[in-house]
C-alpha positions, 0 to 999 in steps of 0.5 A: 520540498526539503527545507534546505531547498526552500532556504538556499535561494534566499541566503545571498548576503546572509552570514548568520542564521538565528534559530528562534524555534522552541527547544523541542524543535531542532532544525539544524539537521534540515538546513545543511548551511553552506560554508561562511554561514553560522547558526546561532540561538542568540536572540539579537536584532535581525537586520542586514545579513541575518535570517531568523528561523521561526515555527508555528503550529498546532502543537505548542510544545513542539512548534511554540506559541504565536506570541513567541513569533510576534516577539521575534517580528518586533526585533526585525530590522530593514533587510532582515530575513526570516523563514517560518515553518508551519506545522499545519497542513496546507488546506488547514493553514490559518495564515490570517492569524499571521498576516496582520502581524507580518503587515504591521511589521512591514514583512513581505512574504517572498516564497511559500511552499509545502514541506515533505516532513511528518511534523512540518507541512509548509514553510514561508520565507519573508523579509523586513522591507520599507518598500514593496518588492517585486514578486515572482511570476508563475515561472519563478522569474521576478517581475519588473521592479516598478512600484505601480506595476508590482502593486497592480499585479499583487492586487489583480492576483489577489482578486483572481486567486480569491475568486478561485479559492471562494469557489473551492471554499463554497464547495467544501462548505456545501459538502460539510453541510450535506454530510451534517444533514445526512448525519442528523436527519430524522426517520421521516427524512429520506424515508425511501433511502432508509427503507431501501437500506433496511431492506438491503440489510435484511436481505443480506441477513436472510442470505447469511442465515440461509447459508448458515442453515445450509451449512448446518444441514450439510454437516448434519448429513455428513455426521449421520452418514458417519454414524451409520457407517460406524454402526454398521462396521464389523469392528463395532459389532465385534466390540459389542459382542466382546463387551456383552460376553465380559458383562455376563461371562456365564451366558456370554461365553457360550454365545460368543463363538456363535455371534462371531461366526455369524459376523464372519458369515455376514461380512461384506467385501470392501470395495477398492478405493478409486485410484488418484487421478493426476487432476486431483489437487495435492497439498503438502500440508495434509488431507481430510476425507469427508463422506457426503451422500455416499461420495468421498471428497478430498478436502485440502487445507493449508495451515501456517502459524506465521502472519499472512504477508501475501494477498489471497484472492478468490473469485471470477477472473479472466485468464490473462488477469489471473496470470498477471495477478498470480505474480503478486497474489495467491489467486483461486479461480472459482467455477459455478459449481465449486465457488462456495467450497473454494471460499470456505477452504482458501479463506481469501482476503477478498472475493473479486468479480471481474466484469469482463470475465462475466461478459466474455468467454468462460464458465461465468459468461453472461453473468449479470446480463439477464441471459443466465439467471442460474449463474446469477444465483450461483454468484449470489451464493458465492457472495453470500458465502463470502459475507458469512466468512466475513470477507469483502466482496469487490466488483472490479469494473474494468468495462462499461457497467451497461455490459452487465447491468445485473451486477449492480444489483448485488451488494458490494463492499467496494467497486474498483472502476479501473483496468487491471493494470499492465504487467511490466513484463509485457513491455518492451524497453527498446520500443516503449522507452524508459519513461513508459516503464517508469509510468507503468511502474508507478501508476499503471502496473498490475501491482499498483492496481492490486495495492489499491484493492488491498488498501480497500479490503485491509489486506497485505500491501503488494507494494511492500515488495518494492521497499528498498534499504540504502546501506551507507557509511557517511564519514563527515558532515559533507557526506551526511548532507550528500546522503540526505540529499540523494535519499530524499531526491530519489523518485522512488524513496527508500524505506530505510537507511542503514548506517553505523551511526544515525547521528545527523540524519534527523531530516531523514527521520522527519521525512518518514524514513526509518534510520537504523543500524544493523542488518537491513530489513527491506526486501531490496538492498542498495549498497552505497558504502563504496563511494560516498561522493558518487553522483547518483541520479534521482531516478537510480532506484526507480530504474533499478526496481523497474529492471528488477520487476521486469526481469524477476532477477535476484540482483540488478547492476551495471557491467563494464560493457554497458549492457542494458536490459539483459541477463549477464553472468557477472555485474557490479551490484546496485540492487540486491535481494535481502536473501542474497545480500545477507548470505555473504556470497561474493558477487563472482559466485552468484551466477554459478549458484543459480542466481539471476543477474540483470544488467541495467546501465541507466541509459535510455535504450536505443 
């Protein structure tokens, strides 16, 4: 909730707002006071028509001290109101430290709510009164203003709320106590668990050493083959003959022709290189030939000096999952015979094993079921190679664990117990409806599932592709208040706001939004400079991004004909890719130059 949304319902009859917060905390950009209400810092008595702003939190430099709050409460008069912002997180709120002071000064809390700022996490509105005011019920309506009924409701709600909170507090204390016992238990406590962990660690270390030894042996065999090939080459033998003749000219000069003739007589006819098959992998970054056991293998490696900005995966996937993941990640599917080279040469962020790929049809079918022990060994080699390379091993358990119980015996760095998500392109807007699109986009999409995987393994976040920059040009105080309300009200909140002058937009910064000048940096741009007074719904950016992810278009907007969820040759752009925005091309030329334009009217499809 925004601070102004908490404050506005309690400004009836208020003409003066007194800011009694410390100098380091400036609440003026958050308030957006209506006309007729003045803001002052004069520490006068707080009575009828006056509301005072207070703050309390762990950072005394920013939020002030508790004694400063008590000093202001002493100046409260009947009818005066107050709003206190709290820097403590809601679960850690020490309200008991203020409760006694509020009661002693006859102050009743009217409403409390969480705030969506980085340094202010909650707020409470209170008033100085000589009689008990009726509270609101669960739906926000005031209960009947009767003294006994009001007091009885407060007493009953206190007992019931304490019952619920006591159970939660007990659960938290039990968890903390259990965590402390696990942290301080000696070697004799939980010996079985400790032994199992040590055995598992020793087994992992043995597997890593075995993999390293096998790799060293393979490299030695390759080097031996190269040395043998080099020693048997005609070029080396001719060079040796020339060096011998140069060191001993008298004898070497007479023997050199005979040695060269002998080399020519014993030469071997080179074999022709096998033609490249169409199925051989290709790469634009170069190749390297390795000799192993008399066979040539073509090893391809990609190299870039820029930071990796896309999730790279290797492992065992079904065909539909690999296709869906490929839209937001680099997917390298492994086969039982090439799993270790794939991991070594692609350097993935994580090696992922999908459970349904082990229980359905495919090269890894029956892995972990006990019917294919050779595949279990191959999978163990794959996971060992991943750990040797320092990569995380993840089990994507998108089916019942009982279908492949053998997979639980492997040591996993993370286990995801969820489906692989629904690609937005698999939905039909006309059938599923706009609400279904929004639900999949926010919680059930493939990109959301990949983001959870990336968070577990510390890889690039696929949701970064949804970052939006709002470009605006507020001209006065009213435009700034309207822009702040529209940005913070969006269901899909922008990542940055680009304006000519960031003055007055402190509330956006406090809400975690980057406010800057210059060129936008987010992948998508929403230009709001045309009409600062335009009424933009809260679902505007959410619906535009749903349409973009569904279509893969370069620009999404509206048309005069009201086209919805269809490609069009021309539109009024509402969401544009950064590359298209900074190109400077007029929208009339976008379609002619190959850019895809998608119409979204913002209405529920018929």
